[in-house]
N, CA and C atoms as an extended XYZ file, in Angstrom:
339
Properties=species:S:1:pos:R:3:atomname:S:1:resname:S:1:resid:I:1 pbc="F F F"
N       -22.915      -11.323       13.055 N   UNK     1
C       -23.366      -10.122       12.406 CA  UNK     1
C       -22.153       -9.251       12.162 C   UNK     1
N       -22.012       -8.754       10.944 N   UNK     2
C       -20.904       -7.881       10.590 CA  UNK     2
C       -21.415       -6.454       10.578 C   UNK     2
N       -20.824       -5.582       11.370 N   UNK     3
C       -21.208       -4.177       11.409 CA  UNK     3
C       -20.029       -3.371       10.911 C   UNK     3
N       -20.291       -2.471        9.977 N   UNK     4
C       -19.237       -1.673        9.374 CA  UNK     4
C       -19.611       -0.213        9.501 C   UNK     4
N       -18.675        0.633        9.889 N   UNK     5
C       -18.966        2.060        9.996 CA  UNK     5
C       -18.774        2.729        8.645 C   UNK     5
N       -19.291        3.944        8.501 N   UNK     6
C       -19.206        4.678        7.247 CA  UNK     6
C       -17.758        4.957        6.884 C   UNK     6
N       -16.888        5.071        7.854 N   UNK     7
C       -15.495        5.373        7.599 CA  UNK     7
C       -14.713        4.206        7.025 C   UNK     7
N       -15.361        3.062        6.839 N   UNK     8
C       -14.680        1.887        6.306 CA  UNK     8
C       -14.243        2.148        4.871 C   UNK     8
N       -13.111        1.568        4.444 N   UNK     9
C       -12.668        1.770        3.070 CA  UNK     9
C       -13.702        1.226        2.089 C   UNK     9
N       -13.812        1.884        0.965 N   UNK    10
C       -14.766        1.441       -0.046 CA  UNK    10
C       -14.024        0.900       -1.245 C   UNK    10
N       -14.680        0.028       -1.972 N   UNK    11
C       -14.097       -0.588       -3.151 CA  UNK    11
C       -14.999       -0.272       -4.321 C   UNK    11
N       -14.420        0.155       -5.414 N   UNK    12
C       -15.197        0.418       -6.610 CA  UNK    12
C       -14.922       -0.700       -7.601 C   UNK    12
N       -15.978       -1.227       -8.186 N   UNK    13
C       -15.849       -2.282       -9.181 CA  UNK    13
C       -16.364       -1.747      -10.505 C   UNK    13
N       -15.580       -1.915      -11.537 N   UNK    14
C       -15.997       -1.476      -12.861 CA  UNK    14
C       -16.215       -2.722      -13.698 C   UNK    14
N       -17.428       -2.866      -14.189 N   UNK    15
C       -17.770       -4.009      -15.029 CA  UNK    15
C       -17.825       -3.541      -16.470 C   UNK    15
N       -17.151       -4.239      -17.344 N   UNK    16
C       -17.205       -3.861      -18.754 CA  UNK    16
C       -17.522       -5.092      -19.587 C   UNK    16
N       -18.218       -4.852      -20.664 N   UNK    17
C       -18.555       -5.916      -21.589 CA  UNK    17
C       -18.294       -5.395      -22.991 C   UNK    17
N       -18.055       -6.285      -23.925 N   UNK    18
C       -17.854       -5.840      -25.308 CA  UNK    18
C       -19.068       -5.062      -25.786 C   UNK    18
N       -18.818       -3.981      -26.524 N   UNK    19
C       -19.939       -3.148      -26.979 CA  UNK    19
C       -20.858       -3.956      -27.877 C   UNK    19
N       -22.142       -3.701      -27.734 N   UNK    20
C       -23.149       -4.391      -28.522 CA  UNK    20
C       -23.620       -5.699      -27.912 C   UNK    20
N       -22.918       -6.222      -26.919 N   UNK    21
C       -23.296       -7.489      -26.310 CA  UNK    21
C       -23.934       -7.315      -24.947 C   UNK    21
N       -24.097       -6.097      -24.499 N   UNK    22
C       -24.631       -5.868      -23.151 CA  UNK    22
C       -26.146       -5.990      -23.147 C   UNK    22
N       -26.645       -6.863      -22.290 N   UNK    23
C       -28.083       -7.016      -22.102 CA  UNK    23
C       -28.343       -6.841      -20.611 C   UNK    23
N       -29.114       -5.823      -20.258 N   UNK    24
C       -29.403       -5.562      -18.849 CA  UNK    24
C       -30.341       -6.630      -18.327 C   UNK    24
N       -30.056       -7.185      -17.130 N   UNK    25
C       -30.961       -8.175      -16.554 CA  UNK    25
C       -32.305       -7.546      -16.234 C   UNK    25
N       -33.370       -8.316      -16.406 N   UNK    26
C       -34.708       -7.774      -16.180 CA  UNK    26
C       -34.916       -7.395      -14.720 C   UNK    26
N       -34.245       -8.070      -13.780 N   UNK    27
C       -34.400       -7.757      -12.362 CA  UNK    27
C       -33.806       -6.403      -12.014 C   UNK    27
N       -32.871       -5.894      -12.838 N   UNK    28
C       -32.223       -4.622      -12.527 CA  UNK    28
C       -33.232       -3.481      -12.494 C   UNK    28
N       -34.320       -3.600      -13.239 N   UNK    29
C       -35.328       -2.542      -13.254 CA  UNK    29
C       -35.988       -2.387      -11.886 C   UNK    29
N       -35.978       -3.428      -11.067 N   UNK    30
C       -36.614       -3.356       -9.758 CA  UNK    30
C       -35.620       -3.047       -8.635 C   UNK    30
N       -34.355       -2.801       -8.983 N   UNK    31
C       -33.366       -2.466       -7.961 CA  UNK    31
C       -33.735       -1.152       -7.285 C   UNK    31
N       -33.434       -1.080       -5.987 N   UNK    32
C       -33.748        0.108       -5.196 CA  UNK    32
C       -32.780        1.225       -5.528 C   UNK    32
N       -33.306        2.401       -5.770 N   UNK    33
C       -32.486        3.561       -6.106 CA  UNK    33
C       -32.796        4.728       -5.185 C   UNK    33
N       -33.148        4.443       -3.940 N   UNK    34
C       -33.499        5.488       -2.983 CA  UNK    34
C       -32.347        6.438       -2.693 C   UNK    34
N       -32.650        7.569       -2.058 N   UNK    35
C       -31.632        8.595       -1.805 CA  UNK    35
C       -30.493        8.135       -0.896 C   UNK    35
N       -30.720        7.133       -0.074 N   UNK    36
C       -29.667        6.658        0.831 CA  UNK    36
C       -28.873        5.488        0.260 C   UNK    36
N       -29.094        5.146       -1.006 N   UNK    37
C       -28.445        3.967       -1.595 CA  UNK    37
C       -26.927        3.988       -1.424 C   UNK    37
N       -26.282        5.085       -1.786 N   UNK    38
C       -24.816        5.163       -1.683 CA  UNK    38
C       -24.347        5.035       -0.237 C   UNK    38
N       -25.064        5.657        0.697 N   UNK    39
C       -24.697        5.572        2.117 CA  UNK    39
C       -24.828        4.137        2.619 C   UNK    39
N       -25.874        3.431        2.180 N   UNK    40
C       -26.070        2.033        2.583 CA  UNK    40
C       -24.900        1.186        2.086 C   UNK    40
N       -24.555        1.331        0.808 N   UNK    41
C       -23.463        0.530        0.243 CA  UNK    41
C       -22.128        0.859        0.911 C   UNK    41
N       -21.872        2.139        1.191 N   UNK    42
C       -20.631        2.514        1.895 CA  UNK    42
C       -20.590        1.884        3.274 C   UNK    42
N       -21.711        1.917        3.991 N   UNK    43
C       -21.731        1.380        5.356 CA  UNK    43
C       -21.504       -0.127        5.382 C   UNK    43
N       -21.855       -0.810        4.291 N   UNK    44
C       -21.669       -2.255        4.201 CA  UNK    44
C       -20.353       -2.613        3.503 C   UNK    44
N       -19.569       -1.596        3.125 N   UNK    45
C       -18.295       -1.780        2.412 CA  UNK    45
C       -18.480       -2.591        1.134 C   UNK    45
N       -19.538       -2.245        0.374 N   UNK    46
C       -19.839       -2.931       -0.877 CA  UNK    46
C       -19.613       -1.985       -2.049 C   UNK    46
N       -19.327       -2.532       -3.238 N   UNK    47
C       -19.087       -1.685       -4.409 CA  UNK    47
C       -20.360       -0.977       -4.871 C   UNK    47
N       -20.168        0.134       -5.561 N   UNK    48
C       -21.301        0.915       -6.060 CA  UNK    48
C       -22.159        0.124       -7.039 C   UNK    48
N       -21.599       -0.909       -7.662 N   UNK    49
C       -22.347       -1.722       -8.619 CA  UNK    49
C       -23.232       -2.769       -7.948 C   UNK    49
N       -23.174       -2.881       -6.633 N   UNK    50
C       -23.994       -3.871       -5.919 CA  UNK    50
C       -25.475       -3.579       -6.137 C   UNK    50
N       -26.286       -4.637       -6.122 N   UNK    51
C       -27.733       -4.504       -6.303 CA  UNK    51
C       -28.425       -4.541       -4.954 C   UNK    51
N       -29.451       -3.712       -4.796 N   UNK    52
C       -30.266       -3.694       -3.574 CA  UNK    52
C       -31.716       -3.907       -3.994 C   UNK    52
N       -32.409       -4.808       -3.268 N   UNK    53
C       -33.815       -5.079       -3.580 CA  UNK    53
C       -34.600       -5.319       -2.286 C   UNK    53
N       -35.907       -5.421       -2.421 N   UNK    54
C       -36.826       -5.726       -1.320 CA  UNK    54
C       -36.604       -4.814       -0.115 C   UNK    54
N       -36.529       -3.509       -0.362 N   UNK    55
C       -36.254       -2.536        0.695 CA  UNK    55
C       -37.530       -2.202        1.452 C   UNK    55
N       -37.442       -2.241        2.792 N   UNK    56
C       -38.537       -1.842        3.664 CA  UNK    56
C       -38.201       -0.465        4.229 C   UNK    56
N       -38.749        0.578        3.612 N   UNK    57
C       -38.489        1.947        4.053 CA  UNK    57
C       -39.650        2.842        3.619 C   UNK    57
N       -40.855        2.344        3.770 N   UNK    58
C       -42.021        3.078        3.293 CA  UNK    58
C       -42.297        4.335        4.120 C   UNK    58
N       -41.994        4.317        5.405 N   UNK    59
C       -42.266        5.429        6.307 CA  UNK    59
C       -40.999        6.271        6.479 C   UNK    59
N       -40.997        7.531        6.023 N   UNK    60
C       -39.785        8.354        6.124 CA  UNK    60
C       -39.349        8.630        7.570 C   UNK    60
N       -40.235        8.409        8.537 N   UNK    61
C       -39.860        8.621        9.944 CA  UNK    61
C       -39.027        7.470       10.494 C   UNK    61
N       -39.028        6.348        9.804 N   UNK    62
C       -38.229        5.194       10.270 CA  UNK    62
C       -36.751        5.548       10.215 C   UNK    62
N       -36.020        5.051       11.159 N   UNK    63
C       -34.585        5.321       11.217 CA  UNK    63
C       -33.750        4.143       10.740 C   UNK    63
N       -34.392        3.163       10.146 N   UNK    64
C       -33.653        2.027        9.618 CA  UNK    64
C       -34.155        1.688        8.222 C   UNK    64
N       -33.264        1.108        7.444 N   UNK    65
C       -33.600        0.606        6.121 CA  UNK    65
C       -33.241       -0.868        6.128 C   UNK    65
N       -34.164       -1.706        5.722 N   UNK    66
C       -33.943       -3.150        5.683 CA  UNK    66
C       -34.143       -3.625        4.255 C   UNK    66
N       -33.386       -4.617        3.855 N   UNK    67
C       -33.544       -5.150        2.507 CA  UNK    67
C       -32.556       -6.252        2.236 C   UNK    67
N       -32.313       -6.487        0.939 N   UNK    68
C       -31.368       -7.499        0.500 CA  UNK    68
C       -30.382       -6.853       -0.459 C   UNK    68
N       -29.137       -7.303       -0.403 N   UNK    69
C       -28.094       -6.747       -1.258 CA  UNK    69
C       -27.298       -7.881       -1.896 C   UNK    69
N       -26.871       -7.649       -3.130 N   UNK    70
C       -26.048       -8.608       -3.859 CA  UNK    70
C       -24.759       -7.889       -4.248 C   UNK    70
N       -23.639       -8.334       -3.699 N   UNK    71
C       -22.359       -7.657       -3.920 CA  UNK    71
C       -21.864       -7.780       -5.356 C   UNK    71
N       -22.106       -8.915       -5.985 N   UNK    72
C       -21.650       -9.141       -7.353 CA  UNK    72
C       -22.608      -10.030       -8.102 C   UNK    72
N       -22.459      -10.126       -9.417 N   UNK    73
C       -23.424      -10.850      -10.239 CA  UNK    73
C       -23.578      -12.330       -9.915 C   UNK    73
N       -22.550      -12.986       -9.461 N   UNK    74
C       -22.644      -14.425       -9.188 CA  UNK    74
C       -22.749      -14.732       -7.702 C   UNK    74
N       -23.079      -13.740       -6.911 N   UNK    75
C       -23.183      -13.927       -5.466 CA  UNK    75
C       -24.647      -13.896       -5.044 C   UNK    75
N       -24.970      -14.559       -3.935 N   UNK    76
C       -26.370      -14.567       -3.484 CA  UNK    76
C       -26.749      -13.229       -2.847 C   UNK    76
N       -28.051      -12.966       -2.815 N   UNK    77
C       -28.544      -11.804       -2.084 CA  UNK    77
C       -28.453      -12.106       -0.593 C   UNK    77
N       -28.057      -11.105        0.204 N   UNK    78
C       -27.996      -11.242        1.664 CA  UNK    78
C       -28.776      -10.079        2.286 C   UNK    78
N       -29.434      -10.352        3.394 N   UNK    79
C       -30.211       -9.324        4.079 CA  UNK    79
C       -29.284       -8.325        4.763 C   UNK    79
N       -29.763       -7.080        4.894 N   UNK    80
C       -29.009       -6.046        5.590 CA  UNK    80
C       -29.947       -5.155        6.378 C   UNK    80
N       -29.370       -4.467        7.362 N   UNK    81
C       -30.053       -3.418        8.115 CA  UNK    81
C       -29.126       -2.212        8.103 C   UNK    81
N       -29.678       -1.025        7.806 N   UNK    82
C       -28.913        0.213        7.832 CA  UNK    82
C       -29.589        1.169        8.805 C   UNK    82
N       -28.845        1.673        9.764 N   UNK    83
C       -29.368        2.625       10.743 CA  UNK    83
C       -28.991        4.033       10.291 C   UNK    83
N       -29.996        4.810        9.888 N   UNK    84
C       -29.755        6.126        9.300 CA  UNK    84
C       -29.022        7.076       10.245 C   UNK    84
N       -29.503        7.216       11.472 N   UNK    85
C       -28.918        8.189       12.404 CA  UNK    85
C       -27.467        7.858       12.730 C   UNK    85
N       -27.155        6.591       12.873 N   UNK    86
C       -25.800        6.163       13.227 CA  UNK    86
C       -24.920        5.954       11.993 C   UNK    86
N       -25.553        5.884       10.817 N   UNK    87
C       -24.841        5.596        9.572 CA  UNK    87
C       -24.046        4.295        9.663 C   UNK    87
N       -24.698        3.284       10.242 N   UNK    88
C       -24.090        1.961       10.396 CA  UNK    88
C       -24.917        0.924        9.654 C   UNK    88
N       -24.243       -0.032        9.073 N   UNK    89
C       -24.916       -1.111        8.380 CA  UNK    89
C       -24.506       -2.454        8.943 C   UNK    89
N       -25.417       -3.404        8.910 N   UNK    90
C       -25.128       -4.777        9.335 CA  UNK    90
C       -25.577       -5.701        8.220 C   UNK    90
N       -24.732       -6.677        7.918 N   UNK    91
C       -24.981       -7.615        6.841 CA  UNK    91
C       -25.171       -9.008        7.430 C   UNK    91
N       -26.170       -9.738        6.958 N   UNK    92
C       -26.448      -11.091        7.466 CA  UNK    92
C       -25.224      -11.984        7.324 C   UNK    92
N       -24.912      -12.669        8.405 N   UNK    93
C       -23.785      -13.597        8.397 CA  UNK    93
C       -24.213      -15.001        8.806 C   UNK    93
N       -25.517      -15.207        8.935 N   UNK    94
C       -26.026      -16.518        9.319 CA  UNK    94
C       -26.149      -16.712       10.817 C   UNK    94
N       -25.741      -15.717       11.595 N   UNK    95
C       -25.780      -15.837       13.046 CA  UNK    95
C       -27.115      -15.427       13.643 C   UNK    95
N       -27.352      -15.889       14.856 N   UNK    96
C       -28.614      -15.591       15.538 CA  UNK    96
C       -28.705      -14.128       15.959 C   UNK    96
N       -27.565      -13.454       16.175 N   UNK    97
C       -27.598      -12.043       16.561 CA  UNK    97
C       -28.201      -11.191       15.448 C   UNK    97
N       -27.786      -11.451       14.204 N   UNK    98
C       -28.350      -10.691       13.090 CA  UNK    98
C       -29.827      -11.001       12.939 C   UNK    98
N       -30.188      -12.269       13.034 N   UNK    99
C       -31.594      -12.664       12.902 CA  UNK    99
C       -32.460      -11.920       13.910 C   UNK    99
N       -32.009      -11.849       15.143 N   UNK   100
C       -32.747      -11.158       16.199 CA  UNK   100
C       -32.843       -9.658       15.897 C   UNK   100
N       -31.728       -9.057       15.494 N   UNK   101
C       -31.715       -7.623       15.173 CA  UNK   101
C       -32.627       -7.325       13.993 C   UNK   101
N       -32.547       -8.130       12.943 N   UNK   102
C       -33.377       -7.930       11.761 CA  UNK   102
C       -34.856       -8.044       12.117 C   UNK   102
N       -35.188       -9.032       12.912 N   UNK   103
C       -36.572       -9.235       13.319 CA  UNK   103
C       -37.101       -8.049       14.129 C   UNK   103
N       -36.278       -7.535       15.045 N   UNK   104
C       -36.698       -6.408       15.880 CA  UNK   104
C       -36.825       -5.111       15.082 C   UNK   104
N       -35.856       -4.826       14.233 N   UNK   105
C       -35.853       -3.562       13.516 CA  UNK   105
C       -36.728       -3.567       12.272 C   UNK   105
N       -36.818       -4.694       11.622 N   UNK   106
C       -37.504       -4.756       10.344 CA  UNK   106
C       -38.891       -5.377       10.437 C   UNK   106
N       -39.200       -5.967       11.595 N   UNK   107
C       -40.536       -6.501       11.813 CA  UNK   107
C       -40.849       -7.792       11.096 C   UNK   107
N       -39.834       -8.511       10.673 N   UNK   108
C       -40.090       -9.809       10.039 CA  UNK   108
C       -38.865      -10.684       10.201 C   UNK   108
N       -39.089      -11.978       10.109 N   UNK   109
C       -37.975      -12.918       10.223 CA  UNK   109
C       -37.529      -13.367        8.857 C   UNK   109
N       -36.413      -14.069        8.877 N   UNK   110
C       -35.839      -14.565        7.625 CA  UNK   110
C       -36.750      -15.616        7.022 C   UNK   110
N       -36.810      -15.662        5.680 N   UNK   111
C       -37.582      -16.714        5.053 CA  UNK   111
C       -36.931      -18.066        5.310 C   UNK   111
N       -37.751      -19.083        5.443 N   UNK   112
C       -37.212      -20.429        5.649 CA  UNK   112
C       -37.217      -21.164        4.327 C   UNK   112
N       -36.122      -21.838        4.025 N   UNK   113
C       -36.017      -22.549        2.728 CA  UNK   113
C       -36.252      -24.014        2.918 C   UNK   113
């Protein structure tokens, strides 16, 4: 499990395409745009252009945000947990520690393929 603090350096990625050829992906309309989006991406040391989806944060009293994030267009989505009070994020690394943490905080286990 990779845990990154808010003070971690951030990277900005600028994507450009020739004018007139840009077609927004249909999945982008379902990307999460919640108020903590920037804080989540900073805590995971991901660029502002990263996509976030499948966010579990329906109850405002919850102190964690769980979901999936995609760092770049050709990269897979990976699960994450963000702890609001601590401003810390953890990104899935395939280890059992993350699986256990995700299950405890988010109330569900990883999908099996």
